[in-house]
N, C-alpha and C positions, 0 to 999 in steps of 0.2 A: 892530832889536831886539827890541822886544816879542811876548814868544810870550804867547798865548790860547787857555789850555786850555779847552775849555766841557764841562760833563761835565750830565746831566739836561736837553740838549737834542738833540735830532735834527739831522743834518744839512742840512736841507731848511731847519729853522729857526736855523741858522748863516746860514747861503748869502744866508737872505730880509734878515739883518739886516746883511750881512758888508763893503757896499760904504760905505754910511752910519757905519755903527761906525768902519770904518778911516779912512776922511774926518776924520770930528772926531777921534781919536785922534792922527794924524797933525798936524794944525791945532796939536793941542794940546801934544803933542810936539816941533813945529817940526822934522818927519824926513819923508821920503817914506812913501808907501804901503805901497812893498816891503819897505818895514824890518818889516814885521808879518809876523808866521805867527797863524793863528786853526788849532787843532786836536779835532778831534771823538772821542775814542779811545772806542772797543767797550768797555763796561764794563754788569756784572751788579749789579744791586746787589740784598741779599737780606736778607732779615727775616723771623723766626718761620718758617722753613724754606721760604718763599715768596720768587720771586722781583719785586722792586717799582719803582716807574717811581723815577726818584731825582730829588730837591732842583734846579736850577738852583744851578749851583755854577762861578763861573768862575775858576780861578788863574791868574796871571798873573805873568809870570818876566820880571825887569827890571833893568836898572840902575839906581839910588835915584836920582830926580827933584824930591824934597821933599815934605813933606806934603801940601803945597797943590796939586799936580800930582797928587800917589797921590788923594788926596780926589776932584776932578776927573775923572780916567781912572775910577773907580771910579763915579761917578756915571753919566757917559756910558755906562760899560757896563751899568748897572741900567737906565736910561732905554731903551736898543734891545731889550734884554732882555722889557720890560714891554710892549716896544709889539707884543709879540707874544700881548698878553691871558694875561700871568705873570706874577701878583700877587706873589710873595716870592723874591728873586733875593741871593746868596753870595759878594763877592769876596773874593780873600787874593791877599794879595800875594809873591812871592817875591825877592828882591832879591841880584843876584848882585854879586860883590865885581869889580872890573876886572883885579885883579890874577893872579884865578883862573880870568878868560874868558879864553878863545885860542884867534884864528883864524889857521887854519894854520901851527900852533908860537909863535903870539907873541903875548902878553899882552895886555890892552888898559890896564894899567895905565903 
Protein backbone atom coordinates (compact mmCIF):
# COMPACT_ATOMS: atom_id res chain seq x y z
CA UNK A 1 0.00 0.00 0.00
CA UNK A 2 2.86 2.44 0.32
CA UNK A 3 2.54 5.19 -2.27
CA UNK A 4 5.69 7.02 -3.34
CA UNK A 5 5.33 10.36 -5.11
CA UNK A 6 8.50 11.60 -6.79
CA UNK A 7 9.12 15.28 -7.49
CA UNK A 8 12.27 16.61 -9.09
CA UNK A 9 12.98 13.31 -10.87
CA UNK A 10 12.17 12.34 -14.44
CA UNK A 11 10.07 9.36 -15.43
CA UNK A 12 13.19 7.73 -16.89
CA UNK A 13 15.11 8.20 -13.64
CA UNK A 14 12.34 6.61 -11.57
CA UNK A 15 11.99 3.75 -14.07
CA UNK A 16 15.73 3.04 -13.75
CA UNK A 17 15.53 2.52 -9.97
CA UNK A 18 11.96 1.21 -9.74
CA UNK A 19 12.65 -2.54 -9.66
CA UNK A 20 15.50 -2.65 -7.12
CA UNK A 21 13.88 0.09 -5.02
CA UNK A 22 10.51 -1.64 -4.72
CA UNK A 23 12.09 -5.06 -4.16
CA UNK A 24 14.16 -3.72 -1.26
CA UNK A 25 11.23 -1.79 0.25
CA UNK A 26 8.94 -4.82 -0.05
CA UNK A 27 11.50 -6.91 1.81
CA UNK A 28 11.66 -4.34 4.58
CA UNK A 29 7.86 -4.12 4.86
CA UNK A 30 7.28 -7.87 4.47
CA UNK A 31 4.80 -7.39 1.63
CA UNK A 32 4.58 -8.07 -2.10
CA UNK A 33 6.04 -5.66 -4.63
CA UNK A 34 2.60 -5.10 -6.18
CA UNK A 35 1.52 -3.33 -2.98
CA UNK A 36 3.61 -0.30 -3.97
CA UNK A 37 2.70 2.53 -6.32
CA UNK A 38 5.20 4.98 -7.77
CA UNK A 39 3.93 8.28 -9.13
CA UNK A 40 5.73 11.05 -10.98
CA UNK A 41 3.38 14.05 -11.23
CA UNK A 42 3.90 16.61 -13.95
CA UNK A 43 4.84 19.71 -11.96
CA UNK A 44 6.30 23.07 -12.88
CA UNK A 45 8.43 24.89 -10.31
CA UNK A 46 8.85 28.65 -10.39
CA UNK A 47 11.26 31.01 -8.63
CA UNK A 48 11.86 34.70 -9.42
CA UNK A 49 9.53 34.62 -12.42
CA UNK A 50 11.43 31.75 -14.04
CA UNK A 51 10.83 28.02 -14.37
CA UNK A 52 13.42 26.10 -12.40
CA UNK A 53 14.42 22.50 -11.83
CA UNK A 54 13.00 21.02 -8.66
CA UNK A 55 15.08 19.37 -5.98
CA UNK A 56 14.41 15.67 -5.43
CA UNK A 57 11.54 15.31 -2.97
CA UNK A 58 9.81 11.99 -2.35
CA UNK A 59 6.59 11.82 -0.38
CA UNK A 60 5.62 8.48 1.11
CA UNK A 61 1.99 7.83 2.02
CA UNK A 62 1.49 4.74 4.15
CA UNK A 63 0.27 3.14 7.37
CA UNK A 64 2.47 3.63 10.43
CA UNK A 65 5.24 1.02 10.71
CA UNK A 66 7.33 2.45 13.54
CA UNK A 67 10.32 4.80 13.59
CA UNK A 68 12.93 2.11 12.90
CA UNK A 69 11.19 0.88 9.73
CA UNK A 70 10.49 4.46 8.64
CA UNK A 71 14.17 5.37 9.05
CA UNK A 72 15.23 2.33 7.01
CA UNK A 73 12.58 3.07 4.36
CA UNK A 74 13.88 6.65 3.98
CA UNK A 75 17.48 5.43 3.78
CA UNK A 76 16.60 2.90 1.06
CA UNK A 77 14.88 5.60 -1.01
CA UNK A 78 17.81 7.97 -0.49
CA UNK A 79 20.34 5.32 -1.52
CA UNK A 80 18.53 4.48 -4.76
CA UNK A 81 17.94 8.12 -5.73
CA UNK A 82 21.56 8.99 -4.98
CA UNK A 83 22.63 6.10 -7.24
CA UNK A 84 21.41 8.36 -10.07
CA UNK A 85 24.24 10.80 -9.23
CA UNK A 86 21.84 13.02 -7.30
CA UNK A 87 23.64 14.25 -4.16
CA UNK A 88 20.69 15.52 -2.08
CA UNK A 89 17.29 13.93 -1.49
CA UNK A 90 14.41 14.83 0.79
CA UNK A 91 11.86 12.24 1.96
CA UNK A 92 8.67 13.01 3.90
CA UNK A 93 6.03 10.65 5.27
CA UNK A 94 2.28 11.07 5.47
CA UNK A 95 0.65 8.48 7.71
CA UNK A 96 -2.83 7.15 6.98
CA UNK A 97 -5.01 6.12 9.90
CA UNK A 98 -6.50 2.68 9.32
CA UNK A 99 -9.93 3.88 10.48
CA UNK A 100 -9.80 6.70 7.88
CA UNK A 101 -8.64 4.54 4.92
CA UNK A 102 -11.33 2.70 2.96
CA UNK A 103 -11.23 -0.07 0.38
CA UNK A 104 -14.54 -0.80 -1.34
CA UNK A 105 -16.38 1.11 1.36
CA UNK A 106 -14.81 -0.69 4.32
CA UNK A 107 -12.18 0.87 6.57
CA UNK A 108 -9.01 -0.98 7.48
CA UNK A 109 -9.42 -0.70 11.29
